[in-house]
C-alpha positions as CSV (number, residue, x, y, z in Angstrom):
1,M,-74.1,-116.1,-178.0
2,S,-77.0,-117.4,-176.8
3,R,-78.2,-121.3,-177.2
4,K,-81.5,-121.7,-178.2
5,E,-83.8,-124.2,-175.7
6,N,-86.2,-126.9,-176.7
7,V,-89.5,-125.9,-174.3
8,I,-92.7,-127.3,-174.3
9,A,-95.7,-125.7,-172.5
10,K,-98.5,-128.0,-173.1
11,C,-98.9,-131.6,-174.6
12,P,-99.0,-131.9,-178.5
13,L,-101.5,-134.6,-178.1
14,C,-103.5,-134.1,-175.2
15,K,-103.3,-130.6,-174.6
16,S,-102.5,-130.9,-171.0
17,K,-100.2,-128.4,-169.0
18,L,-99.4,-131.5,-167.0
19,I,-95.6,-131.5,-168.8
20,G,-92.6,-132.5,-167.4
21,R,-89.0,-131.8,-168.2
22,L,-86.4,-134.8,-168.2
23,S,-83.4,-133.3,-169.3
24,T,-82.8,-130.8,-171.8
25,R,-84.4,-132.7,-175.1
26,N,-86.8,-134.4,-173.0
27,Y,-90.2,-134.3,-171.8
28,Y,-93.0,-136.2,-170.5
29,C,-96.8,-135.6,-170.1
30,Q,-98.1,-137.1,-167.2
31,D,-102.2,-137.1,-168.2
32,C,-101.3,-139.5,-171.1
33,S,-98.0,-141.0,-170.4
34,I,-96.2,-139.8,-173.2
35,E,-92.4,-139.1,-173.8
36,L,-91.4,-135.9,-176.0
37,I,-87.9,-135.8,-177.3
38,F,-86.5,-133.6,-179.3
39,N,-84.3,-135.3,-181.9
40,K,-83.0,-133.4,-184.9
41,G,-85.8,-130.7,-185.3
42,L,-88.2,-132.9,-185.1
43,I,-90.0,-134.6,-181.9
44,D,-89.9,-138.3,-181.4
45,V,-93.6,-139.7,-179.3
46,F,-93.2,-142.1,-177.4
47,Y,-96.1,-144.1,-175.2
48,I,-94.6,-145.5,-172.0
49,Y,-96.9,-148.5,-171.4
50,S,-97.5,-149.5,-167.4
51,D,-94.6,-152.3,-167.6
52,G,-92.1,-149.7,-168.5
53,N,-91.8,-150.9,-172.0
54,V,-92.1,-147.5,-174.8
55,R,-93.3,-148.0,-178.4
56,L,-92.8,-145.4,-180.9
57,V,-95.8,-143.4,-181.7
58,G,-94.9,-140.8,-184.6
59,K,-92.8,-137.6,-185.1
60,L,-94.2,-134.1,-185.0
């Protein structure tokens, strides 16, 4: 039985294709500095500030 894998081809906010995969559930958009995390069927969107702090922007 195959496991369904979460894949993001482009950023849902800025539509950039500069998406990096951090782990099996985490992605990062280089253009708008957000981290996308798959969580219970939704995608949590976090903004990453230049000082390293993060803020939850919303859920998709």
